N, C-alpha and C positions, 0 to 999 in steps of 0.2 A: 533513445530514451536514456536519460541519466537518472541516477538515484536522487532522492530528495536531499536538499540541504538540511542542516540540523534543525532549524525552526520549522521548516516544511514538514520534516519527519515527525516532529513533536505534535504539530497540529493534526496531521493525518492520523497519528497514533491515537490521539484523544477521540477523534471522530469515529474511527474504526472501533475503538474500545467501547464507546458509549452506544454505538449502533443506533444513533438517532441524529436528527439535525440539531445544530446548536448555533447560537449567536457568537460573534467575535467576543462579546463581553464574557460569556461563559468560558470560552477558551482561555482568554486572558486571565480570568480569575483563577482557573485551575493551574495554568502555567506559573502564575505568580507565587504559588505555594513553594516552588523550587528556586525561583530566581526573579529578580525585578525585570519587568518587561513593560514597555509602553503599549498602550492600547493601539496606537496608530501603527506600530510595527507589526502587530498581529493582523490588523485589518489589511495592511499592505501585502503581507505574505499570503493571506487568505485570498486576496484578489488575484495575486500572481498564480496561485494554485487553480483558481477558477479559470483564468486566461489560458493556462496550460491544459485545461480539460480534466483536472483531477477532482475538482469540486464543482457542484452545481449550487446555485444560490437562488434564494427567493426572498423578496422583500416582504417582511411582516412588520406592519407599522412603519417605524422609522429605521428598523434594523434589518440587516441581511442575515438570513439563516442559511448555514452551509451544511452540505451533505456530500460525502464522497461519491464519485461516479462509478467506483468499482470497489470490490472487497479487497481486504488486505491480501488474501490468497491469490486473487487475480493479479494484483500488482506484483507480488512475489514471483508468480509464474512468468509475467512479462520480463522481469529482470533476469530470470533464469534463461529464458529463451534468447534474450539479447546477449547474454554471456556466451551461449552456445554459438551464436552467429559470429563471434570474434575468432573462431578457429576453423581451419579447414579439416581438422580431424575431430569431428563431433563424437565419434565412437570412443576415441581416446579420452576426450574430456569427460564423457559420461562415465567411463570406466573409473577415472580418478575420483569423480564425484561420488559414485556408488561405493567405492572402496573406503571412503571416509564416513559412510553412514553407520548409524547404530543399528542394532537388530530391529528395533521398533520402527525406525525410519525405512529400513529395507522392506519390512512387512507392509508398511503403508504404501510404499512404491509398488510392490507386487499387487496389492489390492487395487490400486488406481489403474494399473495396466490391465488387470482383469476386467475392471469396469469399462474401460475404453474398448477392449476386445469384444466384450459382450454387446456393447452399444453398436459397434461397427458390424457385427455379424447378426445382430438381432433385428 
């Protein structure tokens, strides 16, 4: 799994932030507030994201309505897992990762580990 390209990331960011389905027209109109962009470019990239499995789509009238197939958090977790698979020393990589965490991030990690432990033992 690769990370998203620039426009793919912008489209996914909008859909995750909005937390609802949206048409390509809504996405284009929002993106155009920052830069000029063709409607067909956005529809093409949305179709690519659909083909890759990142978006589901449904026909509403004449327009496709797009919704992410996973949360931003699930996507981030997949990227983190993929990064760990690139090394034979996962413990070392995790140590470097944790060493760069803020106190709040470390607390969140500890809380997540406790949840997993409780789920696995309960």
